Each structure stands twice: as C-alpha cells, then as structure tokens.
C-alpha positions, 0 to 999 in steps of 0.5 A: 322559700318553697320555690327556692327549695324546689329549685334547689332540689331539682338542680341536682337532677340537671347535672351532666353525666359522669365523666366516663361517658366522655372518655370512651370516644377518646379511648377508641380514637387513642386505640386506633392511633396506636394501631396505625402508629404500630403499623407505621413504626414497627417494621413489617417483617418484625415478629413484634409487630405481628404480636402487638399490631391490631391492624395488619395488611395482607399483600397481593398474591398472599393469604393471611394465616393466624396463630392463637396461643401457638395453635394454627387457626383455620381462618384464612384472609384475602389480600387487604387490611384486617384486624386481630387481637394484639399479643394474643393472635399472631399472623403470617402472610403466605405466598400462593402465587408462583415463587422461585426457590434457589438452592445453592452450593450442593456438593455430591459425589459421582459414581467414580468418586469425583466430588462436584458441586452444583452452584445453583438449582432453581425450583419454580413452585406454587402453594395451592390456596385450598391446601394452605391450612393443611400444609402449614399444619403439617410442615409449618410456614417453612414447608419449602425447607422440607420439600424443596431445599432438603429434597433437592440435596437428597435427589441430587446426591442420589442422581450423582451416586448412580452416574459417572462424571461423564454422564452427569457433566455431559451425557445426561445433563440435559435430563437432570431438570426433568428427573428432579422435577418428577422426583420432587412432584412425586413426593409432594403429591404423596405427602404434601399435595398442596405443593405444585412443582412447575419446573426445575432449572439446574446449572452446570456443576463445578468440577475439578480443574484438571478434569475440566481441562481433560474435558475441554481437550476431549471436546476439542478433539471431538470438534476436530473429528466432527470437522474432519467428518464434515469436511469428508462429507463435503468432499464426498458431496462434491465428488458425488456432484461431479459424478452426477454432472458427468453422468448427466453430461454423458447421458446428454451426449448419449441422447444427442448421439441417439437423436443424431443416429436416429436422424441419420437412420431416418435419412438413410431409410428415406434415401433407401425408399427413394432409391427403391421408388426410382428403381421401381420407376426405372424397372417399369420404364425398362419393362415398358421399353422392352415390351415396346421393343418386343412388340415392335420386333414381333410386329416386324417379324409378322410383317417380314413373314408376310413379306417372305414371298418368292417375288419379294425375295427375288426382288431383294436378291436382284437389288442386292446384286445390282448394288454390287459395284465391283468390276471383275477383270479376267478371262472368267466371270464368277458363275454366281452372278450368271448362274441362274440355277443358284437363284432358282435353288434358293427360291425353291428352298425359301418357298418350300420352308414357307409351305411347311410352316403353313402346313404346321399352322393349318394342322391344329386347325383341321383337328 
C-alpha cells in the first residue's frame, strides 16, 4: 500500500507541461502565415497593406522610409525584404534613381498677349540617397509636386511673359530647355539640395490656328528667299568659275605666247650672232685678201721700180712700136716713128725722175 501511495504521489510530478508551451510555436507560424498572406493578397500600392503588413519589400532603385504615429523616422532601408510593426509603422518606397516627370498642358501668355499651350515638358531628375530624410521631412513624399510640377508652370509663365510669340515659338525656342533646367536647379540647390535636375525637354507649343498659318506662310516665303539666295550663290559661283577658267585660259595663252616669243627672240639672237660671226669671218677674209692684194701691189711696185731703167724702158718702147702693125700710105710718114729726138727726150725725163727719187731717198740717210 505504501508503494502504491508513493507511486500515486509521484505520478502528478510526471504530468506534461501546461498547454501554453505547445501554443507559442503555432502562434508564431500563424503570424508568419498572416504576414505572407497580407503581402500576397493586399495590393502593393494599397495604404492598407502598408499599415497591416509585417513583411514588406523595397524594390531595386528605391529606399524604404517609415512613419510611426505620423512622425518620419530616420530609418532608411535598402532594397530587399524587411519587417515592421503592423498598424503602428507605415512605410513608402522612394525612388533614388533617374526618373522622368512629365508636366502636361501648361498654358501661358506671351508678351504680346497671345495664349499658347505647352502640351508636355519632361524633367529628368534624381533624388540623392543622402538627402532622402531631409527632403521628405521638409516637402513630403510628393516633393516633386513642389519643385518640379509647380515650378515648371511658374518658370514657363515667367519666360512667356517676357518674350514675344516670335521669340518663344521660333527665335529662342532652342534655349528654353537650358533656361528651364538652370531655373529649376538654382532653386533646388538653394532650398532642396537633394534634388538634382539632369535635363529638361520642351515640346513645341500649340498656338492659335490663324497664327500658325501665318508662321507657315512666313516660313514658306523665307524658304523661297533662301532658295533664291542659294540660286544666286550658285549663279555667282558659276560666273566666278567661268571667270577663273577664262583667266586661266588667258594666262595659259599668254604663257604660251611668251614662250613662243622668247623662242623666236632666241632664234633671232642666235641668227644675229651667226650673222655677226659670218660678217667677222667675211671681213677677216676680205681683209686678208686686201692685205694680200696690197702686199702684191707693193711688191709689184717695188719690182717695177727696180725695172725702171733706161735700157728696160727703151726695150719696152721698141716692143710697143714693133707690135704696131698699122701700114700708112701717103707721101709723108709720121715723124713719131722715125723721130729719134722724141725717144731721147722721153728717156731723159725718165732717167731724171729716177735720179731725183734716188736723191730724196739718200737725203735722210746722210743726215
């Protein structure tokens, strides 16, 4: 009996633990199931999910920001899965990569009072990750409404009010992009330094139909003027080309004529030099002949001088008379043939002249 009581007394100590210990794992699994179910069933863009969900996902290119009791927390999460307290903590993904905000239907009035409309202006911007908390604390999740959408409307109206329709639509339209970018970036740098404006793309504004037709007619007339100017330039170029060709042809002909003239002058100069050489040769030859003739005459004169003796002259005289074959008929014969006195007088004159020449030649020698 004692053993039975001892066994009975010890039996309560071997009882299993209370049922609370078995319920905690089931509760944990149930809570995880509800979290997964909330992620799968409730749409990702729903604010109810942000309030009720425990497990939430931050997409790539975004960061997660959190509010607790309406107060923005400094906790910033990276892309991936994260846990939060349901109903107490709300979260929003905030994009920190390049994004394009499209601002549509921006009416504005030009300096001349014409109403025009910009159908679409695209602003490429980015929120820096280091400035997410500061920017959302000051301007909220829809910070781009303040510094992009509303700012674009304001800047476009300021720009149009200070320019005419001609300037906005044609003259300075290519400068609007840069002006808008600079205006946005200046204010963002001053008041919201986390916002970086990359670029601004402005489409052509819509203007009244009547004015648009006038612009088209003006463009057609301008095109015609440009065509006429280009045609005139072509004609001027053709005329200039023709002139250059004529000048080139004239220069070529002048050069050819110059070369031919130089060739003729060279030929004439060569002929002149040849003629001078021939003349010099002829003069030398004639001089030689004259010298030879003079020398011959002088020598003959010297020889004749040596021959002028009374005997030789008498011989020549007799030979000359004997060669005369004329026969004279009549009572009287010419005295010249028979008159020896004429011959004697002639010989005396010759010998006297020779004597005087000899005296003249010997005179200078004696001195």
